[in-house]
A tleap script that builds the chain and sets N, CA, C and O, in Angstrom:
source leaprc.protein.ff14SB
mol = sequence {
  NMET ASN ASN LEU THR GLU LYS ILE ARG GLU
  LYS LYS LEU LEU SER SER TYR SER LEU SER
  TYR LYS ILE PRO LEU HIE ILE ILE ARG GLY
  ARG ALA GLN TYR MET PHE SER ILE SER GLY
  THR ARG TYR MET ASP LEU VAL ASN ASN VAL
  CYS HIE ILE GLY HIE CYS HIE PRO LYS VAL
  VAL LYS VAL PHE ASN GLU GLN ILE SER THR
  LEU ASN VAL ASN THR ARG TYR LEU HIE PRO
  ASN ILE VAL ASN TYR SER VAL ARG LEU GLY
  ASN LEU PHE PRO ASN PRO LEU LYS ILE VAL
  ILE MET TYR PHE CILE
}
set mol.1.N position { 0.858 -1.170 0.000 }
set mol.1.CA position { 0.000 0.000 0.000 }
set mol.1.C position { 0.900 1.226 0.000 }
set mol.1.O position { 1.908 1.268 0.706 }
set mol.2.N position { 0.539 2.202 -0.777 }
set mol.2.CA position { 1.396 3.379 -0.834 }
set mol.2.C position { 1.092 4.336 0.325 }
set mol.2.O position { 0.088 4.184 1.020 }
set mol.3.N position { 1.971 5.317 0.519 }
set mol.3.CA position { 1.829 6.260 1.632 }
set mol.3.C position { 0.539 7.051 1.564 }
set mol.3.O position { -0.080 7.304 2.598 }
set mol.4.N position { 0.113 7.455 0.354 }
set mol.4.CA position { -1.119 8.221 0.205 }
set mol.4.C position { -2.317 7.394 0.683 }
set mol.4.O position { -3.171 7.899 1.411 }
set mol.5.N position { -2.376 6.136 0.275 }
set mol.5.CA position { -3.461 5.259 0.693 }
set mol.5.C position { -3.473 5.112 2.213 }
set mol.5.O position { -4.538 5.143 2.830 }
set mol.6.N position { -2.294 4.952 2.817 }
set mol.6.CA position { -2.220 4.822 4.271 }
set mol.6.C position { -2.696 6.091 4.965 }
set mol.6.O position { -3.380 6.017 5.986 }
set mol.7.N position { -2.344 7.247 4.429 }
set mol.7.CA position { -2.761 8.522 5.032 }
set mol.7.C position { -4.278 8.709 4.931 }
set mol.7.O position { -4.915 9.163 5.882 }
set mol.8.N position { -4.851 8.360 3.784 }
set mol.8.CA position { -6.305 8.450 3.629 }
set mol.8.C position { -6.986 7.468 4.585 }
set mol.8.O position { -7.985 7.805 5.219 }
set mol.9.N position { -6.449 6.270 4.683 }
set mol.9.CA position { -6.995 5.269 5.600 }
set mol.9.C position { -7.017 5.807 7.019 }
set mol.9.O position { -8.014 5.648 7.723 }
set mol.10.N position { -5.933 6.441 7.452 }
set mol.10.CA position { -5.861 6.999 8.802 }
set mol.10.C position { -6.941 8.039 9.047 }
set mol.10.O position { -7.452 8.152 10.162 }
set mol.11.N position { -7.294 8.802 8.015 }
set mol.11.CA position { -8.299 9.862 8.165 }
set mol.11.C position { -9.727 9.329 8.081 }
set mol.11.O position { -10.626 9.894 8.704 }
set mol.12.N position { -9.952 8.261 7.331 }
set mol.12.CA position { -11.304 7.814 7.029 }
set mol.12.C position { -11.770 6.584 7.809 }
set mol.12.O position { -12.963 6.281 7.818 }
set mol.13.N position { -10.859 5.881 8.455 }
set mol.13.CA position { -11.245 4.704 9.232 }
set mol.13.C position { -11.015 4.959 10.715 }
set mol.13.O position { -10.166 5.766 11.095 }
set mol.14.N position { -11.774 4.268 11.539 }
set mol.14.CA position { -11.585 4.381 12.980 }
set mol.14.C position { -10.157 4.024 13.357 }
set mol.14.O position { -9.544 3.152 12.740 }
set mol.15.N position { -9.634 4.691 14.359 }
set mol.15.CA position { -8.258 4.416 14.787 }
set mol.15.C position { -8.111 3.000 15.342 }
set mol.15.O position { -7.007 2.455 15.362 }
set mol.16.N position { -9.209 2.406 15.790 }
set mol.16.CA position { -9.128 1.029 16.300 }
set mol.16.C position { -8.917 0.017 15.179 }
set mol.16.O position { -8.597 -1.141 15.449 }
set mol.17.N position { -9.091 0.436 13.921 }
set mol.17.CA position { -8.817 -0.430 12.780 }
set mol.17.C position { -7.332 -0.336 12.429 }
set mol.17.O position { -6.958 0.165 11.369 }
set mol.18.N position { -6.520 -0.818 13.320 }
set mol.18.CA position { -5.078 -0.698 13.129 }
set mol.18.C position { -4.582 -1.700 12.094 }
set mol.18.O position { -5.205 -2.738 11.869 }
set mol.19.N position { -3.479 -1.384 11.482 }
set mol.19.CA position { -2.825 -2.296 10.559 }
set mol.19.C position { -1.913 -3.227 11.342 }
set mol.19.O position { -1.343 -2.840 12.362 }
set mol.20.N position { -1.783 -4.430 10.868 }
set mol.20.CA position { -0.889 -5.389 11.501 }
set mol.20.C position { 0.481 -5.318 10.844 }
set mol.20.O position { 0.600 -4.996 9.662 }
set mol.21.N position { 1.480 -5.613 11.597 }
set mol.21.CA position { 2.852 -5.718 11.131 }
set mol.21.C position { 3.504 -4.355 10.903 }
set mol.21.O position { 2.843 -3.372 10.567 }
set mol.22.N position { 4.810 -4.331 11.095 }
set mol.22.CA position { 5.579 -3.099 10.918 }
set mol.22.C position { 5.489 -2.612 9.475 }
set mol.22.O position { 5.328 -1.418 9.222 }
set mol.23.N position { 5.594 -3.535 8.546 }
set mol.23.CA position { 5.356 -3.227 7.132 }
set mol.23.C position { 4.025 -3.910 6.781 }
set mol.23.O position { 3.987 -5.127 6.599 }
set mol.24.N position { 2.934 -3.132 6.686 }
set mol.24.CA position { 1.609 -3.722 6.467 }
set mol.24.C position { 1.527 -4.510 5.163 }
set mol.24.O position { 2.166 -4.165 4.169 }
set mol.25.N position { 0.733 -5.565 5.191 }
set mol.25.CA position { 0.505 -6.375 3.998 }
set mol.25.C position { -0.589 -5.730 3.153 }
set mol.25.O position { -1.606 -5.289 3.687 }
set mol.26.N position { -0.389 -5.672 1.855 }
set mol.26.CA position { -1.401 -5.162 0.928 }
set mol.26.C position { -2.032 -6.390 0.276 }
set mol.26.O position { -1.562 -6.877 -0.752 }
set mol.27.N position { -3.101 -6.876 0.893 }
set mol.27.CA position { -3.781 -8.088 0.444 }
set mol.27.C position { -4.874 -7.708 -0.534 }
set mol.27.O position { -5.657 -6.795 -0.273 }
set mol.28.N position { -4.931 -8.416 -1.678 }
set mol.28.CA position { -5.918 -8.072 -2.690 }
set mol.28.C position { -6.946 -9.166 -2.955 }
set mol.28.O position { -7.992 -8.894 -3.545 }
set mol.29.N position { -6.668 -10.411 -2.526 }
set mol.29.CA position { -7.649 -11.473 -2.715 }
set mol.29.C position { -7.329 -12.655 -1.809 }
set mol.29.O position { -6.237 -12.762 -1.250 }
set mol.30.N position { -8.306 -13.528 -1.684 }
set mol.30.CA position { -8.119 -14.727 -0.891 }
set mol.30.C position { -8.749 -15.911 -1.584 }
set mol.30.O position { -9.689 -15.755 -2.364 }
set mol.31.N position { -8.238 -17.090 -1.307 }
set mol.31.CA position { -8.784 -18.335 -1.836 }
set mol.31.C position { -8.422 -19.435 -0.872 }
set mol.31.O position { -7.249 -19.636 -0.557 }
set mol.32.N position { -9.445 -20.163 -0.395 }
set mol.32.CA position { -9.260 -21.236 0.583 }
set mol.32.C position { -8.533 -20.680 1.807 }
set mol.32.O position { -8.980 -19.691 2.387 }
set mol.33.N position { -7.433 -21.291 2.205 }
set mol.33.CA position { -6.728 -20.841 3.412 }
set mol.33.C position { -5.666 -19.786 3.126 }
set mol.33.O position { -4.907 -19.418 4.023 }
set mol.34.N position { -5.601 -19.299 1.906 }
set mol.34.CA position { -4.554 -18.363 1.524 }
set mol.34.C position { -5.076 -16.960 1.214 }
set mol.34.O position { -6.211 -16.776 0.774 }
set mol.35.N position { -4.214 -15.987 1.458 }
set mol.35.CA position { -4.421 -14.611 1.018 }
set mol.35.C position { -3.252 -14.276 0.106 }
set mol.35.O position { -2.152 -14.804 0.266 }
set mol.36.N position { -3.504 -13.391 -0.854 }
set mol.36.CA position { -2.476 -13.041 -1.828 }
set mol.36.C position { -2.242 -11.535 -1.810 }
set mol.36.O position { -3.181 -10.739 -1.811 }
set mol.37.N position { -0.969 -11.167 -1.794 }
set mol.37.CA position { -0.622 -9.747 -1.776 }
set mol.37.C position { -0.611 -9.197 -3.188 }
set mol.37.O position { -0.679 -9.939 -4.169 }
set mol.38.N position { -0.526 -7.887 -3.267 }
set mol.38.CA position { -0.490 -7.211 -4.561 }
set mol.38.C position { 0.732 -7.652 -5.382 }
set mol.38.O position { 0.712 -7.592 -6.611 }
set mol.39.N position { 1.788 -8.093 -4.698 }
set mol.39.CA position { 2.988 -8.562 -5.405 }
set mol.39.C position { 2.899 -10.031 -5.797 }
set mol.39.O position { 3.802 -10.560 -6.445 }
set mol.40.N position { 1.790 -10.704 -5.397 }
set mol.40.CA position { 1.606 -12.110 -5.737 }
set mol.40.C position { 2.064 -13.080 -4.668 }
set mol.40.O position { 1.927 -14.292 -4.836 }
set mol.41.N position { 2.607 -12.571 -3.567 }
set mol.41.CA position { 3.049 -13.447 -2.482 }
set mol.41.C position { 1.839 -14.110 -1.835 }
set mol.41.O position { 0.834 -13.454 -1.563 }
set mol.42.N position { 1.942 -15.410 -1.590 }
set mol.42.CA position { 0.867 -16.177 -0.967 }
set mol.42.C position { 1.145 -16.315 0.520 }
set mol.42.O position { 2.250 -16.677 0.923 }
set mol.43.N position { 0.136 -16.023 1.334 }
set mol.43.CA position { 0.232 -16.149 2.795 }
set mol.43.C position { -0.868 -17.079 3.290 }
set mol.43.O position { -2.018 -16.965 2.867 }
set mol.44.N position { -0.514 -18.005 4.195 }
set mol.44.CA position { -1.537 -18.820 4.815 }
set mol.44.C position { -2.223 -17.977 5.884 }
set mol.44.O position { -1.555 -17.398 6.740 }
set mol.45.N position { -3.529 -17.904 5.842 }
set mol.45.CA position { -4.297 -17.043 6.737 }
set mol.45.C position { -4.745 -17.837 7.958 }
set mol.45.O position { -5.713 -18.595 7.908 }
set mol.46.N position { -4.022 -17.645 9.046 }
set mol.46.CA position { -4.390 -18.274 10.317 }
set mol.46.C position { -4.813 -17.235 11.343 }
set mol.46.O position { -4.990 -17.559 12.517 }
set mol.47.N position { -4.974 -16.003 10.916 }
set mol.47.CA position { -5.309 -14.911 11.821 }
set mol.47.C position { -6.723 -14.412 11.583 }
set mol.47.O position { -7.450 -14.141 12.539 }
set mol.48.N position { -7.120 -14.287 10.339 }
set mol.48.CA position { -8.398 -13.700 9.996 }
set mol.48.C position { -9.551 -14.537 10.534 }
set mol.48.O position { -9.331 -15.594 11.127 }
set mol.49.N position { -10.761 -14.075 10.333 }
set mol.49.CA position { -11.948 -14.762 10.840 }
set mol.49.C position { -12.459 -15.825 9.885 }
set mol.49.O position { -13.656 -16.108 9.870 }
set mol.50.N position { -11.591 -16.413 9.096 }
set mol.50.CA position { -12.022 -17.395 8.109 }
set mol.50.C position { -11.330 -18.743 8.278 }
set mol.50.O position { -11.452 -19.609 7.412 }
set mol.51.N position { -10.619 -18.931 9.358 }
set mol.51.CA position { -9.829 -20.161 9.531 }
set mol.51.C position { -10.674 -21.420 9.414 }
set mol.51.O position { -10.187 -22.441 8.930 }
set mol.52.N position { -11.908 -21.370 9.841 }
set mol.52.CA position { -12.762 -22.552 9.854 }
set mol.52.C position { -13.379 -22.871 8.493 }
set mol.52.O position { -13.843 -23.993 8.292 }
set mol.53.N position { -13.402 -21.936 7.563 }
set mol.53.CA position { -14.056 -22.182 6.282 }
set mol.53.C position { -13.219 -21.752 5.092 }
set mol.53.O position { -13.404 -22.280 3.996 }
set mol.54.N position { -12.320 -20.828 5.270 }
set mol.54.CA position { -11.464 -20.368 4.189 }
set mol.54.C position { -12.069 -19.204 3.424 }
set mol.54.O position { -13.242 -18.870 3.592 }
set mol.55.N position { -11.256 -18.601 2.591 }
set mol.55.CA position { -11.702 -17.504 1.739 }
set mol.55.C position { -12.414 -18.072 0.520 }
set mol.55.O position { -11.980 -19.075 -0.047 }
set mol.56.N position { -13.495 -17.438 0.123 }
set mol.56.CA position { -14.190 -17.748 -1.134 }
set mol.56.C position { -14.631 -19.206 -1.229 }
set mol.56.O position { -14.565 -19.802 -2.304 }
set mol.57.N position { -15.079 -19.783 -0.122 }
set mol.57.CA position { -15.550 -21.171 -0.148 }
set mol.57.C position { -16.724 -21.269 -1.130 }
set mol.57.O position { -17.676 -20.498 -1.014 }
set mol.58.N position { -16.679 -22.189 -2.085 }
set mol.58.CA position { -17.716 -22.246 -3.128 }
set mol.58.C position { -19.141 -22.343 -2.588 }
set mol.58.O position { -20.047 -21.716 -3.137 }
set mol.59.N position { -19.354 -23.110 -1.531 }
set mol.59.CA position { -20.716 -23.251 -0.976 }
set mol.59.C position { -21.181 -21.929 -0.365 }
set mol.59.O position { -22.332 -21.533 -0.552 }
set mol.60.N position { -20.303 -21.248 0.357 }
set mol.60.CA position { -20.661 -19.973 0.975 }
set mol.60.C position { -20.921 -18.917 -0.101 }
set mol.60.O position { -21.880 -18.152 -0.002 }
set mol.61.N position { -20.072 -18.876 -1.123 }
set mol.61.CA position { -20.253 -17.918 -2.214 }
set mol.61.C position { -21.586 -18.174 -2.923 }
set mol.61.O position { -22.304 -17.227 -3.243 }
set mol.62.N position { -21.920 -19.436 -3.170 }
set mol.62.CA position { -23.177 -19.786 -3.847 }
set mol.62.C position { -24.384 -19.336 -3.024 }
set mol.62.O position { -25.289 -18.691 -3.552 }
set mol.63.N position { -24.400 -19.674 -1.737 }
set mol.63.CA position { -25.528 -19.304 -0.877 }
set mol.63.C position { -25.624 -17.788 -0.741 }
set mol.63.O position { -26.717 -17.225 -0.792 }
set mol.64.N position { -24.486 -17.133 -0.570 }
set mol.64.CA position { -24.483 -15.674 -0.465 }
set mol.64.C position { -25.054 -15.044 -1.730 }
set mol.64.O position { -25.900 -14.152 -1.655 }
set mol.65.N position { -24.595 -15.504 -2.891 }
set mol.65.CA position { -25.080 -14.954 -4.155 }
set mol.65.C position { -26.577 -15.176 -4.347 }
set mol.65.O position { -27.274 -14.298 -4.857 }
set mol.66.N position { -27.076 -16.346 -3.940 }
set mol.66.CA position { -28.509 -16.617 -4.039 }
set mol.66.C position { -29.297 -15.635 -3.184 }
set mol.66.O position { -30.304 -15.084 -3.630 }
set mol.67.N position { -28.835 -15.415 -1.951 }
set mol.67.CA position { -29.561 -14.510 -1.062 }
set mol.67.C position { -29.452 -13.063 -1.516 }
set mol.67.O position { -30.458 -12.356 -1.572 }
set mol.68.N position { -28.262 -12.619 -1.837 }
set mol.68.CA position { -28.072 -11.218 -2.196 }
set mol.68.C position { -28.781 -10.882 -3.508 }
set mol.68.O position { -29.169 -9.733 -3.717 }
set mol.69.N position { -28.955 -11.871 -4.398 }
set mol.69.CA position { -29.674 -11.599 -5.643 }
set mol.69.C position { -31.180 -11.585 -5.428 }
set mol.69.O position { -31.923 -11.131 -6.297 }
set mol.70.N position { -31.640 -12.077 -4.280 }
set mol.70.CA position { -33.064 -12.056 -3.943 }
set mol.70.C position { -33.414 -10.822 -3.133 }
set mol.70.O position { -34.319 -10.066 -3.488 }
set mol.71.N position { -32.681 -10.623 -2.029 }
set mol.71.CA position { -32.973 -9.511 -1.126 }
set mol.71.C position { -31.835 -9.380 -0.132 }
set mol.71.O position { -31.397 -10.365 0.463 }
set mol.72.N position { -31.366 -8.167 0.040 }
set mol.72.CA position { -30.362 -7.879 1.059 }
set mol.72.C position { -31.094 -7.232 2.226 }
set mol.72.O position { -31.454 -6.057 2.159 }
set mol.73.N position { -31.315 -7.985 3.288 }
set mol.73.CA position { -32.089 -7.464 4.418 }
set mol.73.C position { -31.206 -7.292 5.632 }
set mol.73.O position { -30.101 -7.830 5.699 }
set mol.74.N position { -31.698 -6.552 6.568 }
set mol.74.CA position { -31.046 -6.434 7.860 }
set mol.74.C position { -32.104 -6.613 8.935 }
set mol.74.O position { -33.229 -7.010 8.630 }
set mol.75.N position { -31.774 -6.333 10.161 }
set mol.75.CA position { -32.685 -6.633 11.265 }
set mol.75.C position { -33.800 -5.610 11.444 }
set mol.75.O position { -34.608 -5.753 12.362 }
set mol.76.N position { -33.873 -4.586 10.603 }
set mol.76.CA position { -34.958 -3.601 10.718 }
set mol.76.C position { -36.289 -4.125 10.182 }
set mol.76.O position { -37.344 -3.569 10.488 }
set mol.77.N position { -36.242 -5.186 9.387 }
set mol.77.CA position { -37.438 -5.689 8.725 }
set mol.77.C position { -37.661 -7.152 9.091 }
set mol.77.O position { -36.736 -7.868 9.475 }
set mol.78.N position { -38.907 -7.570 8.962 }
set mol.78.CA position { -39.208 -8.984 9.163 }
set mol.78.C position { -38.774 -9.769 7.938 }
set mol.78.O position { -39.106 -9.414 6.807 }
set mol.79.N position { -38.047 -10.814 8.170 }
set mol.79.CA position { -37.667 -11.725 7.093 }
set mol.79.C position { -37.351 -13.074 7.731 }
set mol.79.O position { -36.654 -13.125 8.744 }
set mol.80.N position { -37.852 -14.169 7.155 }
set mol.80.CA position { -37.646 -15.473 7.788 }
set mol.80.C position { -36.181 -15.891 7.907 }
set mol.80.O position { -35.833 -16.616 8.839 }
set mol.81.N position { -35.317 -15.455 6.993 }
set mol.81.CA position { -33.917 -15.875 7.080 }
set mol.81.C position { -33.234 -15.365 8.342 }
set mol.81.O position { -32.412 -16.069 8.929 }
set mol.82.N position { -33.564 -14.151 8.764 }
set mol.82.CA position { -32.967 -13.610 9.986 }
set mol.82.C position { -33.403 -14.435 11.187 }
set mol.82.O position { -32.591 -14.780 12.046 }
set mol.83.N position { -34.695 -14.748 11.237 }
set mol.83.CA position { -35.234 -15.526 12.350 }
set mol.83.C position { -34.686 -16.949 12.320 }
set mol.83.O position { -34.251 -17.471 13.347 }
set mol.84.N position { -34.704 -17.575 11.149 }
set mol.84.CA position { -34.213 -18.960 11.036 }
set mol.84.C position { -32.741 -19.054 11.422 }
set mol.84.O position { -32.340 -19.979 12.129 }
set mol.85.N position { -31.949 -18.113 10.964 }
set mol.85.CA position { -30.528 -18.108 11.301 }
set mol.85.C position { -30.333 -17.931 12.804 }
set mol.85.O position { -29.502 -18.609 13.410 }
set mol.86.N position { -31.090 -17.029 13.400 }
set mol.86.CA position { -30.971 -16.783 14.840 }
set mol.86.C position { -31.327 -18.030 15.646 }
set mol.86.O position { -30.662 -18.343 16.634 }
set mol.87.N position { -32.358 -18.732 15.235 }
set mol.87.CA position { -32.753 -19.964 15.930 }
set mol.87.C position { -31.657 -21.019 15.783 }
set mol.87.O position { -31.264 -21.647 16.766 }
set mol.88.N position { -31.166 -21.214 14.564 }
set mol.88.CA position { -30.118 -22.217 14.335 }
set mol.88.C position { -28.848 -21.886 15.112 }
set mol.88.O position { -28.237 -22.766 15.718 }
set mol.89.N position { -28.455 -20.622 15.094 }
set mol.89.CA position { -27.258 -20.213 15.821 }
set mol.89.C position { -27.463 -20.367 17.321 }
set mol.89.O position { -26.592 -20.891 18.016 }
set mol.90.N position { -28.594 -19.920 17.817 }
set mol.90.CA position { -28.885 -20.028 19.248 }
set mol.90.C position { -28.905 -21.462 19.749 }
set mol.90.O position { -28.536 -21.727 20.893 }
set mol.91.N position { -29.332 -22.379 18.907 }
set mol.91.CA position { -29.384 -23.800 19.300 }
set mol.91.C position { -28.004 -24.431 19.450 }
set mol.91.O position { -27.887 -25.532 19.988 }
set mol.92.N position { -26.984 -23.769 18.995 }
set mol.92.CA position { -25.626 -24.296 19.128 }
set mol.92.C position { -25.037 -24.044 20.512 }
set mol.92.O position { -24.005 -24.618 20.861 }
set mol.93.N position { -25.683 -23.193 21.296 }
set mol.93.CA position { -25.133 -22.775 22.586 }
set mol.93.C position { -26.064 -23.157 23.723 }
set mol.93.O position { -27.276 -23.243 23.531 }
set mol.94.N position { -25.503 -23.386 24.913 }
set mol.94.CA position { -26.339 -23.715 26.069 }
set mol.94.C position { -27.037 -22.457 26.604 }
set mol.94.O position { -26.654 -21.332 26.283 }
set mol.95.N position { -28.058 -22.674 27.418 }
set mol.95.CA position { -28.690 -21.547 28.115 }
set mol.95.C position { -27.669 -20.925 29.035 }
set mol.95.O position { -26.857 -21.667 29.588 }
set mol.96.N position { -27.646 -19.659 29.239 }
set mol.96.CA position { -28.595 -18.639 28.804 }
set mol.96.C position { -28.201 -17.984 27.486 }
set mol.96.O position { -28.755 -16.943 27.133 }
set mol.97.N position { -27.253 -18.571 26.747 }
set mol.97.CA position { -26.786 -17.963 25.493 }
set mol.97.C position { -27.745 -18.300 24.353 }
set mol.97.O position { -27.429 -19.121 23.491 }
set mol.98.N position { -28.899 -17.675 24.352 }
set mol.98.CA position { -29.916 -17.966 23.348 }
set mol.98.C position { -30.347 -16.745 22.554 }
set mol.98.O position { -31.132 -16.872 21.615 }
set mol.99.N position { -29.849 -15.562 22.910 }
set mol.99.CA position { -30.217 -14.352 22.197 }
set mol.99.C position { -29.091 -13.987 21.245 }
set mol.99.O position { -27.922 -13.976 21.631 }
set mol.100.N position { -29.446 -13.688 19.999 }
set mol.100.CA position { -28.455 -13.365 18.971 }
set mol.100.C position { -28.401 -11.866 18.766 }
set mol.100.O position { -29.435 -11.207 18.654 }
set mol.101.N position { -27.210 -11.337 18.718 }
set mol.101.CA position { -26.993 -9.933 18.378 }
set mol.101.C position { -26.253 -9.914 17.053 }
set mol.101.O position { -25.157 -10.462 16.937 }
set mol.102.N position { -26.852 -9.286 16.062 }
set mol.102.CA position { -26.225 -9.190 14.746 }
set mol.102.C position { -25.623 -7.797 14.596 }
set mol.102.O position { -26.279 -6.787 14.851 }
set mol.103.N position { -24.394 -7.769 14.189 }
set mol.103.CA position { -23.688 -6.519 14.018 }
set mol.103.C position { -23.308 -6.389 12.564 }
set mol.103.O position { -22.490 -7.162 12.062 }
set mol.104.N position { -23.885 -5.429 11.884 }
set mol.104.CA position { -23.630 -5.232 10.463 }
set mol.104.C position { -22.796 -3.972 10.280 }
set mol.104.O position { -23.050 -2.950 10.916 }
set mol.105.N position { -21.816 -4.054 9.423 }
set mol.105.CA position { -21.020 -2.859 9.109 }
set mol.105.C position { -20.995 -2.643 7.615 }
set mol.105.O position { -20.379 -1.689 7.140 }
savepdb mol mol.pdb
quit
């Protein structure tokens, strides 16, 4: 990432969105367990929130595309997918962890 991009990032993103590493990685894509930098270097991603499923998992991409091409909803409206997901997620945890909080950014 160039200096201009870093300076704009500092002004436009929350300060809590810090960059990792002394020389930040400029990642442009991911596939399975790997991320790829702008220079083409491949990194195994064991830090990000995708360790359990990987980047661009075909099943996740397919389901996401099906939903987003139908309707992109959030919690302000009634929609069965939000309720169904909350029930399924809540059933994975013991009581009293039964209420789901969805955080969208």
